[in-house]
C-alpha positions in Angstrom: -7.7 3.3 -19.9 -5.2 4.4 -22.5 -3.0 6.4 -20.2 -1.9 4.8 -16.9 0.8 7.3 -15.8 -1.0 7.8 -12.5 -1.2 4.1 -11.7 2.5 3.6 -12.6 3.5 6.6 -10.5 1.3 5.4 -7.5 3.0 2.0 -7.7 6.4 3.6 -7.8 5.6 6.0 -4.8 4.0 3.2 -2.9 7.3 1.3 -2.7 7.1 -1.2 0.2 3.7 0.1 1.4 1.2 -2.7 0.7 -2.0 -2.0 -1.1 -3.8 -3.1 2.0 -2.0 -0.6 4.2 -2.8 2.2 1.7 -6.4 1.0 1.5 -6.8 1.0 5.3 -5.3 4.5 5.5 -7.5 5.9 2.7 -10.7 4.1 3.8 -11.1 2.3 0.5 -10.6 -1.2 -0.8 -7.5 -2.9 -1.9 -9.1 -4.0 -5.1 -10.0 -0.3 -5.9 -6.3 0.7 -5.6 -5.1 -2.3 -7.6 -7.6 -1.3 -10.4 -6.1 2.2 -10.3 -2.5 0.9 -10.5 -3.5 -1.5 -13.4 -5.2 1.3 -15.3 -8.6 -0.2 -15.0 -10.0 2.6 -13.0 -9.4 6.4 -13.3 -7.4 8.0 -10.5 -9.4 9.4 -7.6 -11.1 12.7 -8.4 -11.7 13.6 -4.8 -9.3 15.9 -3.0 -9.5 14.1 0.3 -8.7 10.7 -1.2 -5.8 12.0 -3.1 -4.5 13.9 -0.1 -4.8 10.8 2.0 -2.8 8.8 -0.5 -0.1 11.5 -0.5 -0.1 11.7 3.3 0.1 7.9 3.7 3.0 7.7 1.3 4.7 10.7 2.9 4.9 12.5 -0.4 6.3 16.0 -0.2 6.4 19.0 -2.6 7.2 17.8 -6.2 6.1 14.2 -5.6 2.8 15.3 -4.1 2.3 17.8 -6.9 3.0 15.2 -9.5 0.4 12.9 -7.9 -2.2 15.6 -8.2 -1.2 16.6 -11.7 -1.3 13.0 -13.0 -4.7 12.5 -11.5 -5.9 15.6 -13.3 -4.3 14.8 -16.6 -6.2 11.4 -16.6 -9.4 13.3 -16.9 -8.2 16.4 -18.6 -9.0 18.7 -15.6 -7.4 21.1 -13.3 -5.4 19.5 -10.4 -7.6 19.0 -7.3 -5.1 20.7 -5.0 -5.4 23.8 -7.2 -9.2 23.7 -7.2 -9.0 23.4 -3.4 -6.7 26.5 -3.2 -9.1 28.5 -5.3 -12.1 27.3 -3.4 -10.5 28.5 -0.2 -9.5 31.8 -1.7 -12.4 33.0 -3.8 -10.8 36.4 -4.2 -8.2 34.8 -6.6 -11.0 34.0 -9.2 -11.3 37.7 -10.2 -7.5 38.1 -10.1 -7.1 35.2 -12.4 -9.8 36.4 -14.8 -8.3 39.8 -14.9 -4.9 38.4 -15.6 -6.0 36.2 -18.4 -6.9 39.4 -20.3 -3.3 40.6 -20.0 -1.5 38.4 -22.6 2.1 39.4 -22.2 2.2 40.0 -18.4 2.9 37.5 -15.6 0.1 36.3 -13.5 0.2 38.2 -10.2 -1.9 36.8 -7.3 
């Protein structure tokens, strides 16, 4: 992978939490997480897995958002937490579409 910002950030956030501890919490393998940190594997593209990582590492607010943003950037997609919000609030879809037509106005949900 050419961009390993997610893996570098995960390693930084992990601190003293071992890969094995994180793997056990997230129900995945230590080698899978190691490959992510090394940039050999793309970041998880599953909301539950990313949320589990954030919860295990006690990431809050900006740190949690950055984890989701970096995972999305690695595959040029929308962050999974945003997709989850929209999925749980389908009425926002029409509001977003209406607002995209209004070029100089703020998005109002």
